[in-house]
C-alpha positions in Angstrom: -23.7 -44.3 8.0 -22.3 -40.8 7.5 -23.9 -38.7 4.8 -22.1 -38.0 1.5 -22.7 -35.9 -1.6 -22.6 -37.4 -5.1 -21.4 -40.8 -3.7 -18.1 -39.3 -2.7 -16.0 -40.6 0.2 -16.9 -39.7 3.8 -13.7 -37.8 4.3 -14.4 -35.5 1.4 -17.7 -34.5 3.0 -16.2 -33.4 6.3 -18.3 -30.2 6.3 -21.6 -32.1 6.0 -20.6 -34.5 8.8 -18.9 -32.0 11.0 -20.1 -31.9 14.6 -20.3 -28.7 16.7 -17.4 -29.9 18.8 -15.2 -30.3 15.7 -16.3 -26.9 14.4 -15.5 -25.3 17.8 -12.0 -26.8 17.7 -11.3 -25.5 14.2 -12.8 -22.1 14.9 -10.5 -21.8 18.0 -7.6 -21.9 15.6 -9.0 -18.9 13.8 -9.3 -17.1 17.2 -5.7 -17.8 18.0 -4.7 -16.6 14.5 -6.6 -13.4 15.0 -4.6 -12.8 18.1 -1.1 -13.6 16.8 -0.7 -13.4 13.0 -0.9 -9.7 12.5 1.8 -8.9 15.1 4.0 -11.8 13.8 3.7 -10.4 10.3 4.7 -7.0 11.7 8.0 -8.3 12.9 9.6 -7.9 9.5 8.7 -4.2 8.8 9.7 -3.4 12.4 13.2 -4.9 11.8 13.8 -3.9 8.2 13.7 -0.3 7.0 13.1 -1.5 3.4 9.9 -3.3 4.3 6.5 -1.7 4.8 3.6 -2.3 7.2 1.6 -3.5 4.3 3.1 -6.9 5.1 1.0 -6.9 8.3 -2.1 -7.2 6.0 -0.8 -10.6 5.1 -1.4 -11.8 8.7 -5.0 -10.5 8.5 -5.5 -12.2 5.1 -4.3 -15.6 6.4 -6.6 -15.4 9.4 -9.4 -13.8 7.4 -9.5 -16.4 4.6 -9.4 -19.2 7.2 -12.3 -17.6 9.1 -14.2 -17.0 5.9 -14.2 -20.7 5.3 -15.3 -21.3 8.9 -18.0 -18.7 8.5 -19.4 -20.4 5.4 -19.4 -23.7 7.2 -21.3 -22.1 10.1 -23.9 -20.7 7.7 -24.2 -24.0 5.9 -24.6 -25.9 9.1 -27.1 -23.3 10.4 -25.0 -22.6 13.6 -26.1 -18.9 13.3 -29.3 -18.8 15.2 -31.0 -17.2 18.2 -29.1 -14.4 19.7 -26.5 -14.4 17.0 -28.8 -13.7 14.0 -29.2 -9.9 14.6 -25.5 -9.0 15.1 -24.5 -11.2 12.2 -27.0 -9.6 9.9 -25.9 -6.2 11.1 -22.3 -7.0 10.4 -23.4 -8.2 6.9 -25.0 -4.8 6.5 -21.8 -3.1 7.4 -20.0 -5.1 4.7 -22.6 -4.5 2.0 -22.8 -0.8 2.7 -19.0 -0.6 2.6 -19.2 -1.8 -1.0 -21.8 0.9 -1.7 -19.4 3.4 -0.2 -16.5 2.0 -2.3 -18.5 2.6 -5.5 -19.0 6.3 -4.5 -15.5 6.8 -3.1 -12.7 9.0 -4.3 -10.4 6.0 -5.1 -12.0 2.6 -5.4 -8.6 0.8 -5.1 -7.9 2.5 -1.8 -11.4 1.6 -0.7 -10.8 -2.0 -1.6 -7.4 -2.6 -0.1 -7.2 0.3 2.3 -4.7 3.2 2.5 -1.1 2.0 2.1 0.2 0.6 5.4 -3.2 1.1 7.1 -4.9 -1.6 5.1 -8.4 -1.2 6.3 -10.5 -1.3 3.1 -13.4 -3.4 2.2 -11.3 -6.6 2.2 -10.3 -6.0 5.8 -14.0 -5.4 6.7 -14.8 -8.7 5.0 -12.2 -10.5 7.1 -13.4 -8.9 10.3 -16.9 -10.0 9.4 -15.7 -13.6 8.8 -13.8 -13.6 12.1 -16.9 -12.3 13.9 -19.3 -14.9 12.3 -16.9 -17.9 12.9 -16.6 -16.9 16.6 -20.3 -16.2 17.0 -21.1 -19.7 15.7 -19.1 -21.5 18.4 -21.1 -23.2 21.2 -18.3 -24.7 23.2 -16.4 -23.4 26.3 -13.2 -24.5 24.6 -13.3 -21.5 22.4 -13.5 -19.1 25.3 -10.4 -20.7 26.9 -8.6 -20.3 23.6 -9.6 -16.6 23.5 -8.4 -15.9 27.0 -5.0 -17.5 26.3 -4.8 -15.8 22.9 -5.6 -12.3 24.3 -3.1 -12.6 27.2 -0.5 -14.3 24.9 -0.6 -11.5 22.3 -0.3 -9.0 25.1 2.8 -10.7 26.3 4.3 -10.8 22.8 3.6 -7.1 22.2 4.9 -6.2 25.7 8.1 -8.1 25.3 8.8 -6.3 22.0 7.9 -3.0 23.7 10.5 -3.5 26.4 13.2 -3.5 23.6 11.7 -0.2 22.4 11.5 1.3 25.8 14.9 0.5 27.1 16.9 0.8 23.8 14.8 2.9 21.5 15.4 0.3 18.8 12.9 -1.4 16.6 10.5 1.5 17.0 9.0 4.3 15.0 8.3 6.3 18.1 11.6 7.0 19.7 10.9 10.7 19.2 7.7 12.7 19.4 9.3 15.6 17.6 12.7 16.3 16.1 14.2 17.1 19.5 12.4 15.1 22.2 13.1 11.5 22.9 10.6 9.5 24.8 11.0 5.9 23.6 7.3 5.4 23.3 6.1 1.8 23.1 4.1 0.6 20.1 5.0 -3.1 20.4 3.9 -4.9 17.2 0.7 -2.9 17.1 1.9 -0.1 14.7 1.1 2.7 17.1 1.2 3.5 20.8 -2.6 4.1 20.7 -3.3 0.8 19.1 -1.0 -0.9 21.5 -2.8 0.7 24.5 -6.1 -0.5 23.1 -4.9 -4.0 22.6 -3.2 -4.2 26.0 -6.5 -3.0 27.6 -8.0 -6.3 26.5 -5.0 -8.3 27.6 -4.8 -6.6 31.0 -8.6 -7.0 31.6 -8.4 -10.7 30.8 -5.3 -11.2 33.0 -6.7 -9.3 36.0 -10.1 -11.0 35.9 -8.5 -14.5 35.6 -6.0 -13.7 38.4 -8.8 -12.5 40.7 -11.2 -15.4 40.0 -9.2 -18.6 39.2 -8.4 -21.3 41.7 -5.4 -22.4 39.8 -2.3 -21.0 41.5 -0.1 -21.4 38.5 -2.6 -19.5 36.3 -3.0 -16.8 38.9 0.8 -16.2 39.1 1.2 -16.1 35.3 -1.7 -13.6 35.0 -0.5 -11.4 37.9 3.0 -11.1 36.4 1.5 -10.5 33.0 -0.7 -7.7 34.5 2.3 -6.0 36.0 4.1 -6.1 32.6 1.0 -4.8 30.8 0.5 -1.9 33.2 4.2 -1.0 32.9 4.1 -1.0 29.1 0.7 0.8 28.8 2.1 3.9 30.6 4.9 4.0 28.1 2.4 4.5 25.3 2.0 8.0 26.7 -1.7 7.9 25.7 -5.0 8.6 27.3 -6.2 5.2 26.0 -3.5 3.6 28.1 -4.5 5.3 31.3 -8.2 4.6 30.7 -7.4 1.0 29.9 -5.7 0.4 33.2 -8.5 2.0 35.1 -11.1 0.0 33.2 -9.3 -3.3 33.7 -8.9 -2.8 37.5 -12.6 -1.9 37.8 -13.6 -4.9 35.8 -11.5 -7.3 37.9 -12.9 -5.9 41.2 -16.5 -6.1 40.0 -16.0 -9.7 38.8 -14.3 -10.7 42.0 -17.2 -9.3 44.1 -19.8 -10.8 41.8 -18.4 -14.3 41.9 -17.4 -14.1 45.6 -13.8 -14.9 44.9 -11.3 -15.1 47.8 -10.4 -11.6 48.9 -6.7 -12.5 48.9 -6.9 -12.8 45.1 -7.7 -9.1 44.8 -4.1 -8.4 45.7 -3.3 -9.4 42.1 -5.2 -6.4 40.9 -2.4 -4.2 42.5 0.0 -5.6 39.9 -1.2 -3.3 37.2 -1.0 -0.3 39.5 2.6 -1.3 40.5 3.7 -1.6 36.9 2.1 1.7 36.0 3.7 3.5 39.0 7.1 2.0 38.1 6.9 3.4 34.6 6.0 6.9 35.9 8.9 6.8 38.3 11.4 5.8 35.5 10.2 8.5 33.2 10.1 11.2 35.9 13.7 10.3 36.9 14.8 10.9 33.3 16.2 7.3 33.0 14.5 6.7 29.6 13.6 9.9 28.0 14.6 13.6 27.7 11.9 14.5 30.1 13.3 14.3 33.6 10.7 16.5 35.3 7.3 14.8 35.1 5.4 12.1 33.3 3.1 13.5 30.6 0.8 12.2 27.9 1.7 12.9 24.3 -1.4 11.8 22.4 -1.4 14.8 20.0 2.2 14.4 18.9 2.0 10.6 18.7 -1.2 10.2 16.7 -0.7 13.1 14.3 3.0 13.8 13.9 4.8 10.6 14.8 2.2 8.1 13.3 0.2 9.6 10.5 2.7 12.2 9.2 6.2 10.8 9.8 5.5 7.0 9.7 2.8 6.7 7.0 2.5 10.0 5.2 -1.3 9.6 5.5 -1.7 13.1 7.0 -0.2 16.5 6.5 1.8 18.2 9.3 -0.3 19.8 11.9 -1.1 23.5 11.6 0.8 25.3 14.3 -1.2 28.5 13.8 -4.5 26.9 14.8 -3.6 23.9 17.0 -1.6 23.4 20.2 -0.3 19.9 19.5 0.7 19.5 23.2 -2.9 20.0 24.4 -4.3 16.5 23.9 -7.9 17.5 24.5 -7.7 20.3 22.0 -6.2 17.9 19.4 -9.0 15.3 19.9 -11.7 17.9 19.9 -10.3 19.4 16.7 -10.2 16.0 15.0 -13.8 15.2 16.0 -15.1 18.6 15.0 -13.5 18.4 11.5 -14.7 14.8 11.1 -18.3 15.9 11.9 -18.0 18.5 9.1 -16.9 15.8 6.7 -20.0 13.7 7.8 -22.3 16.5 7.1 -21.0 16.8 3.5 -21.5 13.1 2.7 -23.7 11.5 5.3 -25.0 8.6 3.2 -21.9 6.9 1.8 -19.1 8.8 3.4 -15.7 9.4 1.8 -15.0 5.8 1.1 -13.3 3.2 3.3 -9.9 4.4 4.7 -10.1 7.8 2.8 -10.8 10.4 5.5 -8.0 12.6 4.3 -9.1 12.7 0.7 -11.8 15.4 0.9 -9.4 17.6 2.9 -6.8 17.8 0.2 -6.5 21.4 -1.1 -3.2 21.5 -2.9 -0.9 19.3 -4.9 2.1 21.3 -3.8 3.4 21.6 -7.4 3.2 17.9 -7.9 1.4 16.2 -10.8 -1.9 14.5 -10.2 -0.3 11.2 -11.0 2.3 11.6 -8.2 2.5 9.2 -5.3 -0.5 9.6 -3.0 1.6 10.0 0.1 3.7 12.7 -1.5 0.6 14.7 -2.3 -1.0 14.3 1.1 2.0 15.5 3.1 1.9 18.7 1.1 -1.4 19.6 2.8 -0.8 21.0 6.2 -3.7 20.4 8.7 -5.3 17.4 7.1 -5.6 14.0 8.9 -6.6 10.4 8.2 -7.9 9.3 11.7 -10.1 11.0 14.2 -9.7 8.5 17.0 -13.4 8.0 17.6 -14.4 4.9 15.7 -18.1 5.8 15.6 -17.4 9.2 14.0 -14.8 7.6 11.7 -17.2 5.0 10.5 -19.9 7.6 9.7 -17.4 9.8 7.9 -15.8 7.1 5.8 -18.6 4.7 5.2 -21.8 6.7 5.9 -24.3 6.9 8.7 -26.0 3.6 7.7 -22.7 1.9 8.5 -22.6 3.7 11.9 -26.1 2.4 12.7 -25.2 -1.1 11.8 -21.9 -0.9 13.8 -23.9 0.3 16.8 -26.3 -2.7 16.5 -23.5 -5.2 16.3 -21.7 -3.8 19.4 -24.8 -3.3 21.4 -26.1 -6.7 20.7 -22.8 -8.3 21.6 -22.6 -6.4 24.9 -26.2 -7.2 25.8 -26.0 -10.9 25.0 -22.6 -11.2 26.8 -24.1 -9.5 29.9 -27.1 -11.8 29.9 -24.9 -14.8 29.8 -22.7 -13.5 32.6 -25.8 -12.8 34.7 -27.0 -16.4 34.1 -23.6 -18.0 34.7 -21.0 -16.0 36.5 -18.0 -17.9 35.3 -14.6 -16.5 34.7 -14.9 -17.1 30.9 -18.2 -15.2 30.7 -16.8 -12.4 32.8 -13.8 -12.0 30.5 -15.9 -12.0 27.3 -18.4 -9.5 28.7 -15.8 -7.0 30.0 -13.6 -7.3 26.9 -16.7 -6.7 24.6 -17.7 -3.7 26.7 -14.1 -2.5 27.0 -13.7 -2.5 23.2 -17.0 -0.6 22.7 -15.8 2.1 25.1 -12.3 2.2 23.6 -13.9 3.0 20.2 -14.9 6.3 21.8 -11.3 7.3 22.2 -9.6 5.1 19.6 -10.2 3.6 16.2 -10.0 0.3 14.4 -6.6 -1.0 13.3 -5.1 -4.2 11.9 -3.5 -5.3 15.3 -6.6 -4.5 17.4 -9.7 -5.3 15.4 -9.2 -9.0 14.7 -8.9 -9.6 18.4 -11.9 -7.5 19.3 -14.2 -9.0 16.7 -13.2 -12.5 18.0 -14.2 -11.3 21.4 -17.5 -9.7 20.3 -18.4 -12.8 18.3 -18.0 -15.0 21.3 -20.0 -12.5 23.2 -22.9 -13.3 20.9 -22.3 -17.0 20.8 -24.6 -19.4 22.7 -21.9 -21.2 24.7 -22.4 -24.6 26.2 -19.7 -26.0 28.4 -18.2 -29.4 27.7 -18.9 -30.5 31.2 -22.6 -30.0 30.8 -22.7 -32.0 27.5 -21.0 -35.1 28.9 -23.8 -36.2 31.3 -26.2 -36.2 28.4 -24.0 -38.6 26.5 -23.9 -40.9 29.5 -27.7 -41.0 29.8 -28.0 -42.0 26.2 -25.6 -44.9 26.7 -27.6 -46.2 29.7 
């Protein structure tokens, strides 16, 4: 007879009587939600000028609350054990230290909810932690299949939206990279071309590995076509992350194909990403899309500082033309990293407070009252910024070095455990999870956390830590018991 609490009905005690298989099925819904809800909630602000990107936080909240429930169930049922204990404890440390950072921050409300339209305060970190734990507690192959479909699916959704932005310039905040230059940069439903490039790196990697390894012809065709689309769109982000993402995905697919001894003919699918990328370069160079008919060029500096932080959000001041060449992408990134290191040295223990990197840089109110709107004050300050596009530096600067150490533990543990599982069982699912976990860790060197990217990545990293057991292996055990 099923166990109950306080003589209640069996149905009311579903948590107590839940099996790992039932948990895995429910947790898979959370993984799917992590992939799709933020971009779907972003559709409204992309279509309506009167709406803001704060609405996208609603997508994270829905997923986060659901995964919070699943995480509590996992802890109650003691599904967190073995290889998952260390990274889960480390993520818990990230969350707890974020609260300490909030207490010592410039603005506790911004620390809690995040900067307006960025939305990555303590609540977002709580949701990321819940997503990670719920995924880490899964021990069924079903969840990996859901992840692969979700990652590729959200890539298709974002790429389809990006095609509208690329060919029409509509539904986009990145049609121009300055007042005179039109490039029709793709941001999809990811809020920024950089965040889109990071997200599509995961999607492209999953698609190429699946296409190179799978025996299912239908799946291989779908993944190959998707890879061509992803490669095309990633080049229209005009970002270093996009180029690096394509290279990483191709290398990951080739290594996996060789490791599992897949048919050599399947490697032809890897060329799809290169074909898509080359087509994008040709279109830009021909002047068909943009005002730049001479050559393809990356525009990281203008995109991350001017178009995104300054024009779209008002979370940064305009760049200082006297000290920075905005068209030199390397100079821009080095400048951001150097200034961020100075901020870390001033407050190494608790940082500035979550999502408040710009606050210690404010040096003038520009004639405005202290009670004026925060964005109006920030844009008066030339040369200040709110993102450094290195997640490790950003974490140390905003939440302190202890948070950085905990983050490193989480990511390293996820990568190591995922690699050990791949080494033990060279399946397509294990390969995808490992390379996506590794890819996200590397992307954090040239990018930063965001609402569209982070829920997907923490689902991946959680599964990287999970002790997966395939359904096929479980079935024979059941048959033996019956005999």
